[in-house]
N, C-alpha and C positions, 0 to 999 in steps of 0.2 A: 782439248781445245776450246768443246762446248760447256758451254759456263751455262747454268742458272740465270735466266734474263733479269729476275730483282737485283741478283747481287750486281752482275753488268749493271745495271744502269741505276746502283743504290746508289753513286755519289754525282749523280746528272740532276744538279739544280738547279741550269738555266739551259732554255735553247734561248738563239738569237732568232728575231724571222726571215732572217738570211740561212736560217738554216745550220746554226753553229753549232758545236758544242763543246761545252768543258774541256781547256785544254788538256785535264790531269788523265783525261780519258785515253788521252793519246800520246805513243809514246814522246817520250822527251825529244830523243833526233826527228819526228815529226813534225813538234810544234809552229817552228816556224814557216815550212812552208804548207800548213793549213789554213795559216791565216790570210797568207796570199792567193793560195787555191780558189779559199771564199771569194776574193778582191777579183779575181782572173774567170770566173767557173762559165759555162758554156751552154746558157740556156737552151732545153729544146725544146721550145717552143712549147703547144697544144699538146708533143707528143705523148704525155700520160698514157693519153689515154687513146691513145688510138697504137696501132700495130709498129713495135719499133724493130728496126731493122739496125743492126751492129756497123759502123763505121770503118773503125779500125783494128777490133780488133777480129781473126781471122778463126775457122770456124774450130781450130783445135784450142785457142786461147780462149773462144767464150766457156767451151766446155770447163777449163782448169779455173777460169773467174768462178764460174756459176757457182760449183763444186766449193774452190775457197769459202767466199762469204755467204756460202751456205752453212758453215760449218764457224765459220766469225758470229754469226749472227744467226742462232738455226731456228725456225720455225720451233714453237712450243706451245702450251694449255694457253699460254697468253694473245700468240695469236701467230701470222705472220713470222718469216724472219725477213734476211735478207736478199737472196734469191726472188723470193716472192714477192718485194718488194720495189725489184727492178734493179736491184744496186748494179749489176755487172754492165748492164746500159749506162746506168750514170757513170761511171767509169771510162767509157766505151769513149763516150758520147768527153769527156774533158780529157781525155789524152787525142782524140781530133781536133781538138778548140788550142788556141793558146797556151792553157797550160800546159800542156801534152810536152809543146815543143821549148816550154820556156821562157817565150816571146818577150817578156818581160824583164826578164833576167838577165843579170848581169852573168858574163861568161868566158872569161877570159883567164881563169883562173887566178892567182894557184891552186891545186887541186888537192889539200891535205887533208889528213882526217878529221878537223875542226872539234869544237865541242857541240852537244843539243842547245848550245846556248847560239850557238853561229850558223844553223839553219842547213840548209841543203849544202852538203859537201862532195860534186862529185859531179865529171863533166860529161856523163850523160844524162840526156832528156827524162821525164819519167816515161815518157813512152817508150822512150830505148831498156828501160828500167825494166817494165813489164815484161817487151818483147822478151828480151835477154832474159828474164828472169823465170818467164813461164818455160820456158824451152828449155834451161837447164834443171830446172826442179824436175821438168816431166824425165830428163833424160838419168837425171838422179834416182827417181821412182822405177822407170823399168829395169836399171841397172838392179835396182833391191828389192824391187815386191816382182817384177816383170810386165808392170802396166804402166798406164800416164796415168796420172794424179786422179785425174777423174771418174778412173774406172775403180779403183783404191775402195776399201771400206770404210765405214767413219771413223773407226779406232788409226786406220792406218793416215789418214788424210790428215787425223789431229795429230800424228807423229811426227808428221814431217812438217806441217806450220808452228810444230813447238822447234822443230829443228832449227826452222828458218830465225825462229824469233830468237832464239838461242847460239844464231851461229853457229852451230857444231854442221849445219851444212855448207859444204863450201859449193859455189856456182863458178865460173871461171871469169863471168864480166862481170857483175855484178853480185856487191857484199850481199849477203845471204838477207843480212839483218834491214839493210836500204829497200830492199825489194821487199820484203812482210812489212817495215814500216807506211813505205806507201800502202799498202794493200789492207791492210788494217784501217789507217786513217782513210781512206776513200771511204771502202766500207763505211764507216760509222758519218762520214758528210752527203754521201747516199743516202743513207737511210733516216734519216732527219734537215734532207734539203730540201727545199719547196718543190713540190712536184715538176714544176716548170725545168727541173736541170733532169730531168729523166729519172731520178727514184726515187723514194718513196711512193712509191703507187699505191693509191687509193686511201694516202696520208695515215699510210700505219704507223710508220711512228713517230706521228705525230701524237696521233689517237690511244699509243703504247705507254704516252709517258703523260700523257694530258698537257700538252699543246697548241693552244688554238688558233697559233698561225697566223697570220698578217695582224697586225691592231689597229684593236676596235679604239673605240669609249671608252674608258672606263671609270668617267665620274661617279658614277652610280654604285662605283662597286670599290670605292677608298676606303672606309672607314672599315669594312670587312675584310680584318688581318686575319690574314693562317688561313682564310676560308675556301675551299677548290672553288676553282673557275671550269664546271662543269659545260662547255662547249664544241658545238660539230665546229672543225677547224675548216679555214678556210685560206685557202691557197692562193699565189700571185692569180696559176693558173684558172681558179675559177673566179676572179675579180675578171680578166680576160676575154673568158668562154661566153658574161653574163648571170654565174649561176650563182653570184649572192649579191644578197637586196648590200649600197649603201646607201649612208648617210648623206647628208648636205654636203658636206665638205671632203666624200669621198672613200671615208673610213668605212669597212665592211662592221655588216649586224650581225654580231653573233647572237647565232640558235643556240638556248643554255639548252642542256637537258636532268634531267633528274640525276643527280644526284647521290652515287654510292656508300652507303654506309660501310 
């Protein structure tokens, strides 16, 4: 499950200011709700720089999610991973909000298996999928390894995540692939979303891929095709807290850094 992050990000071609990532990085089953999730995302205000208290997850669930996201986007020589970026907290905040309860989604069924193009096809809300998925995956781990997921070795955790991804682990309530696809899609979102949503702490995701954050005025760079734009990323939180210089039109004035050869 652990992959070199250079390969993980190889297909990354664009990241929106809202924190979106290319749909190709997200399993097909999760693509439709990914777009809906970004539209319904619950801001965490300026909490990205403050002590963060989990709202929805219980302590055992926190341990599970922190361990899982650390395997999906691990820390390496390129920088911090999803755990260090606060992705588990990002997921917690989204589950506690409207998206977690599918507040804007049609909920009357029928609940057929559907196709990837049809999007989310489950009577369970995302928060219910997480609660059941974590509990039942931990039960599987205790039966197979004698420990909960967070206490397993990295290799064992990878084996479990791979089993969920491939549907080889049977969960009683939520389909394993549904649970895994939500977890993976939310991990990617939390790693690249604006820090105002609780993840991407210290903008580590943006720094990793060279994304400048909130759009500035780029007229001076229009003719510089294919040239890197090495700027210190600016988030919505930076603007809210008056940590970024703005021009007369309210656009951030990016601070350029030395280009890496």
